[in-house]
Every structure is written in structure tokens, then in C-alpha cells.
N, C-alpha and C positions, 0 to 999 in steps of 0.2 A: 636749980636746974640739975638734972642727973647727967652723968657722963656715960658714954657708950664706947666700948672697945670693938674696933673693927680689926679683923684678922684676915690676912691674905697669904696663901701658901702656894708656891709654884713647885712642881716636881718634875722628875725625869720621865714621867708617864702616869698611867692610871692603874697599874698593877701594884697593889699594896704589898705584895710579897717580893717583888723584884725592883720596883722603882723607889726613888728616894727624894726627899725634900731638898730643893736647891735654893729656895729663897723664902725668908720669913718677912712679912711686912705687917706692922701693927700701927694703929692710930687710935688715940683717945680723943673723942670729940664730945661736944655738947649734944644732948639728946635731939636737938633740932638740926644737928650737923653743920651749924654755922660757925662754930669756934673749934679750932684744932688745939688741943691742950698739949699733946705729946705725939711724936712720931718715931718709929724705929724701923729700919730696913737692913737686912743682912743677907748676903749671898753665902751659901754654905756648900762645901765640897769635901769629898773624901776620895782618895785614890781608888777605893773599892767600888765606887758608884759606876753605873753603866754610862757609857758615852752618850751625850745628847744626840738625838736624831735631828735631821733638818726640820722635821715637822714640829718637834718640841721647841727648837730654837725660834721658829716662826711664830708659834703660839704664845710663848712666854716673852719673847724679845730678849732672852738671855742666851749668850753664846757660850760654847765650851771654853773659849779663851778667857772670857770674863770670870769664869768660875775658878780657873787655875789661880793659885795663890790665895784662895779663900778657904783653906783647909780648916776643918773643925777640930783637928787633932791638937 
């Protein structure tokens, strides 16, 4: 059976020039999606990123406070 990589990215918005990735989620599953082989999830933050808006916090479920301390530097 083949394996499938699922990738999920959350960001500070939809503007590719101004907004930044704040979460990476990955999962390797069987091709029928019944078996999870591996999972990875990481919040990422840099002090140069724009502050999250209430709309992005509601949409992603990630708060500004959760991102603090998850610097990528």
C-alpha cells in the first residue's frame, strides 16, 4: 500500500508578500487514510511577523500568545 503526505499550513493572512506561515502540520497516512504512520506539527513565529488579527485567530484557532516563544530563530 502506498503512503500519502498531507500538508496543512496556517498563516497570518492571504497576502503572500506581507503575511507569514505560523503553523506547519504534516501527516503521513496510508493511501486509504486508515493508518497514520507519522505526524508533525509546529507553530512558528518571528518578531518581524505582523500581529495576528482577531479574524485570523478565529479562523486558525491559534492565538498571538500561543505563538510567542515559538521563534524560528
